[in-house]
C-alpha positions as CSV (number, residue, x, y, z in Angstrom):
1,M,-37.2,9.8,17.7
2,S,-35.9,12.9,19.6
3,L,-36.3,16.4,18.4
4,L,-32.6,16.6,17.4
5,D,-32.9,13.4,15.4
6,R,-35.9,14.8,13.5
7,L,-34.0,18.1,12.8
8,K,-31.2,16.1,11.2
9,H,-33.6,15.0,8.5
10,I,-34.7,18.6,7.6
11,R,-32.7,19.7,4.6
12,L,-32.7,23.4,5.5
13,F,-31.4,22.7,9.0
14,R,-28.6,20.5,7.7
15,S,-27.7,23.1,5.1
16,V,-27.1,25.7,7.9
17,I,-25.0,23.2,9.9
18,Y,-22.9,22.3,6.8
19,A,-22.4,25.9,5.8
20,L,-21.3,26.8,9.4
21,V,-19.0,23.9,9.8
22,G,-17.7,24.3,6.3
23,L,-16.7,27.9,6.8
24,L,-14.9,27.0,10.1
25,T,-13.0,24.2,8.5
26,Y,-12.2,25.4,5.0
27,P,-9.0,27.4,6.0
28,G,-7.5,24.3,7.5
29,L,-8.0,22.2,4.4
30,V,-7.0,24.7,1.7
31,L,-5.3,27.7,3.1
32,F,-3.1,26.3,6.0
33,N,-2.6,22.9,4.4
34,K,-2.5,21.5,0.8
35,L,-5.4,19.3,-0.2
36,K,-5.2,17.1,-3.2
37,I,-8.4,15.5,-4.5
38,E,-8.6,12.7,-7.1
39,G,-11.4,10.6,-8.6
40,T,-14.4,12.8,-8.2
41,E,-15.5,11.9,-11.7
42,H,-16.7,8.6,-10.1
43,L,-19.3,10.6,-8.1
44,E,-20.9,12.3,-11.1
45,N,-23.4,9.6,-12.1
46,L,-24.1,8.0,-8.8
47,P,-27.8,7.5,-7.8
48,K,-29.2,9.6,-5.0
49,K,-29.6,6.7,-2.6
50,N,-28.1,3.3,-1.6
51,V,-24.5,4.5,-2.1
52,L,-22.0,3.6,0.6
53,F,-18.6,5.2,0.8
54,V,-16.0,3.1,2.7
55,S,-12.7,4.7,3.7
56,N,-9.7,4.4,6.0
57,H,-9.8,6.7,9.0
58,Q,-7.1,9.1,10.4
59,T,-9.0,11.6,12.6
60,Y,-12.3,11.7,14.2
61,F,-13.7,14.7,12.3
62,A,-11.4,16.2,9.7
63,D,-11.8,13.2,7.4
64,V,-15.6,13.2,7.1
65,I,-15.8,17.0,7.0
66,T,-13.6,16.9,4.0
67,F,-16.0,14.4,2.3
68,V,-18.8,17.0,2.8
69,H,-16.7,19.8,1.3
70,I,-16.0,17.6,-1.7
71,F,-19.6,16.5,-2.2
72,C,-20.7,20.1,-2.0
73,A,-18.1,21.2,-4.6
74,V,-19.1,18.4,-7.0
75,K,-22.7,19.5,-6.7
76,W,-21.5,22.8,-8.1
77,R,-19.6,21.0,-10.9
78,K,-16.2,21.5,-9.4
79,F,-14.2,18.3,-9.8
80,N,-11.0,17.4,-8.0
81,R,-10.8,20.9,-6.4
82,L,-12.6,23.0,-3.8
83,G,-11.6,26.5,-5.0
84,I,-13.6,29.4,-3.4
85,P,-16.2,27.8,-1.1
86,Y,-19.3,29.5,-2.6
87,Y,-20.7,25.9,-2.8
88,L,-21.6,26.4,0.9
89,L,-24.4,28.7,-0.2
90,N,-26.3,25.6,-1.3
91,P,-24.5,22.6,0.2
92,F,-25.0,18.9,-0.6
93,T,-27.0,17.5,2.2
94,N,-28.0,14.0,0.9
95,V,-25.4,12.2,3.0
96,F,-25.1,10.7,6.4
97,F,-22.0,9.4,8.2
98,V,-21.5,6.6,10.7
99,A,-19.7,7.7,13.9
100,A,-19.2,6.3,17.4
101,E,-21.7,7.7,19.9
102,E,-19.1,8.6,22.5
103,T,-16.9,10.3,19.9
104,M,-19.7,12.6,18.7
105,N,-20.3,13.9,22.2
106,S,-16.7,14.7,23.0
107,N,-16.6,18.5,22.3
108,W,-18.7,21.4,21.0
109,I,-17.8,21.1,17.3
110,S,-18.5,17.4,17.3
111,K,-21.9,18.0,18.8
112,L,-22.6,20.6,16.2
113,F,-21.5,18.4,13.3
114,K,-23.5,15.5,14.8
115,L,-26.6,17.6,13.9
116,G,-25.5,17.6,10.3
117,G,-26.2,13.9,9.8
118,A,-24.3,11.6,12.2
119,L,-25.6,8.0,12.5
120,T,-24.3,7.4,16.0
121,V,-23.6,3.8,16.9
122,K,-22.3,1.9,19.9
123,R,-18.9,0.3,19.3
124,T,-19.1,-3.4,19.9
125,W,-15.4,-3.7,20.8
126,R,-14.6,-0.6,22.8
127,A,-16.3,1.8,25.2
128,E,-14.9,4.7,27.3
129,G,-11.3,3.8,26.5
130,K,-11.7,0.1,27.4
131,D,-11.9,-3.1,25.4
132,V,-15.4,-4.6,25.6
133,Q,-17.3,-7.4,23.9
134,R,-20.9,-6.9,23.1
135,N,-23.4,-7.8,20.3
136,R,-24.3,-5.4,17.5
137,D,-27.3,-3.2,18.4
138,E,-30.0,-3.9,15.9
139,V,-31.2,-0.3,16.3
140,D,-27.9,1.0,15.1
141,T,-28.0,-1.3,12.1
142,Q,-31.5,-0.1,11.3
143,K,-30.3,3.5,11.4
144,I,-27.8,2.8,8.6
145,D,-30.3,0.7,6.6
146,D,-32.8,3.5,6.7
147,A,-30.3,6.1,5.7
148,L,-29.1,4.0,2.7
149,S,-32.7,3.7,1.6
150,K,-32.9,7.4,0.8
151,S,-29.3,8.8,0.7
152,W,-25.6,8.3,0.7
153,V,-23.7,7.0,3.7
154,I,-20.1,7.3,4.7
155,T,-18.5,4.7,7.0
156,F,-15.1,3.7,8.2
157,P,-14.9,-0.1,8.3
158,Q,-12.0,-0.2,10.7
159,G,-13.7,1.9,13.3
160,T,-10.4,3.3,14.5
161,T,-7.7,5.7,13.3
162,K,-5.0,3.1,13.7
163,P,-3.6,2.2,10.2
164,F,-4.1,-1.4,9.0
165,A,-6.4,-2.2,11.8
166,P,-8.7,-5.1,10.9
167,G,-12.1,-4.3,9.4
168,R,-15.3,-4.8,11.3
169,K,-17.8,-7.3,9.9
170,G,-20.7,-4.9,10.6
171,T,-19.9,-3.0,7.4
172,A,-19.9,-6.2,5.3
173,H,-23.2,-7.2,6.8
174,I,-24.7,-3.9,5.8
175,I,-23.4,-4.3,2.3
176,K,-24.7,-7.9,2.0
177,N,-28.1,-6.9,3.3
178,N,-28.6,-3.6,1.3
179,Q,-26.6,-4.4,-1.8
180,P,-25.5,-0.7,-2.2
181,I,-23.1,0.8,-4.7
182,V,-19.8,0.7,-2.7
183,V,-17.2,3.5,-3.4
184,P,-13.8,2.9,-1.8
185,V,-11.9,6.0,-0.7
186,V,-8.2,6.3,0.4
187,I,-7.1,9.3,2.5
188,N,-3.7,10.3,3.8
189,G,-2.0,13.2,5.6
190,F,-4.8,14.1,7.9
191,W,-3.1,12.4,10.9
192,R,-0.1,14.7,10.3
193,A,-2.1,17.9,10.0
194,F,-4.8,17.6,12.7
195,T,-5.1,16.3,16.2
196,K,-7.0,13.0,16.3
197,V,-9.9,14.0,18.5
198,G,-10.4,17.6,17.3
199,L,-9.6,20.1,14.6
200,K,-6.6,21.8,16.1
201,Y,-3.6,21.9,13.8
202,K,-0.6,19.7,14.5
203,K,1.5,20.7,11.5
204,V,0.6,23.6,9.1
205,G,1.6,23.1,5.5
206,S,0.8,19.4,5.5
207,S,-0.1,17.6,2.3
208,L,-3.6,16.1,2.5
209,S,-5.0,13.7,-0.1
210,I,-8.3,12.0,-0.7
211,R,-8.8,9.6,-3.6
212,F,-12.2,8.3,-4.7
213,K,-11.9,5.0,-6.6
214,A,-14.4,3.4,-9.0
215,P,-17.3,1.5,-7.3
216,L,-16.4,-2.0,-6.4
217,V,-17.9,-4.9,-8.3
218,I,-19.3,-7.0,-5.5
219,D,-20.9,-10.4,-5.6
220,Y,-23.4,-10.0,-2.8
221,S,-23.9,-13.7,-2.5
222,N,-20.3,-14.0,-1.2
223,S,-19.7,-14.5,2.5
224,V,-19.4,-11.6,4.9
225,E,-15.7,-12.5,5.3
226,E,-15.1,-12.3,1.5
227,I,-16.9,-9.0,1.2
228,L,-14.9,-7.5,4.1
229,E,-11.7,-8.7,2.5
230,Q,-12.7,-6.9,-0.8
231,I,-13.5,-3.7,1.1
232,M,-10.2,-3.7,3.0
233,D,-8.3,-4.2,-0.2
234,G,-10.3,-1.4,-1.8
235,I,-9.4,1.1,0.9
236,E,-5.8,-0.2,0.8
237,Q,-5.8,-1.4,4.4
238,S,-5.5,-5.1,3.8
239,K,-2.5,-7.2,5.0
240,E,-1.2,-7.2,1.4
241,Y,-1.0,-3.4,1.4
242,M,0.5,-3.4,4.9
243,M,3.3,-5.7,3.7
244,R,3.7,-3.7,0.5
245,G,4.1,-0.5,2.7
246,K,6.7,-2.2,4.9
247,H,8.7,-3.4,1.9
248,H,8.6,0.1,0.4
249,A,9.8,1.7,3.7
250,L,12.6,-0.9,4.0
251,K,13.7,-0.3,0.4
252,T,13.6,3.4,0.8
253,G,15.7,3.2,4.0
254,L,18.2,1.0,2.3
255,T,18.7,3.3,-0.6
């Protein structure tokens, strides 16, 4: 394990990183845009480990940074709101997030946030902007298993910011093997407010939303395919939700 990897597991070090990143990003979430938070009551009684948050994905960094803000606020008993960010004085650090290795090395702020708890993995289907096919790296899987054994983990099953993209079986394998509590999360508006690969503003005054649902009731004996289908439905990215969205858009256009 490298020195930087060891530093990621030191609470004080991560607290400094989260406080710094939190101060830099707070204005974009609350002052320049409008953030709506729902469902944080589902976080209140979760255990300290083996909790997996699964979410749709709209930007490389703004999504997961918002998770950290919310976890910190809930630690300070602030539910469904951020308010004044004094929670950054003693941030919540018991969380890691899964991210593509090449993404986390793309710019200075991603490299900084990487030190706050990124579990970097190699994509099995894409590398350096090209489609590839390669097997899962067992080292990457072990990273996530180890993190779940002692903390919370955030992952994005689609592995892309494209809406309604198919989920990746790797997440279902992790769930089947570790049997964590799985909390689905639905986000929206981030693609409109921020650039995909950075934290520059695209449209100030955008409405952002993040909704935490109740933990899924999962039969861990189910197949990987069945578990993945349940996850995708939970984060509202399944084919059923896609068709529902198209029907709504068509109906709205007609009326």
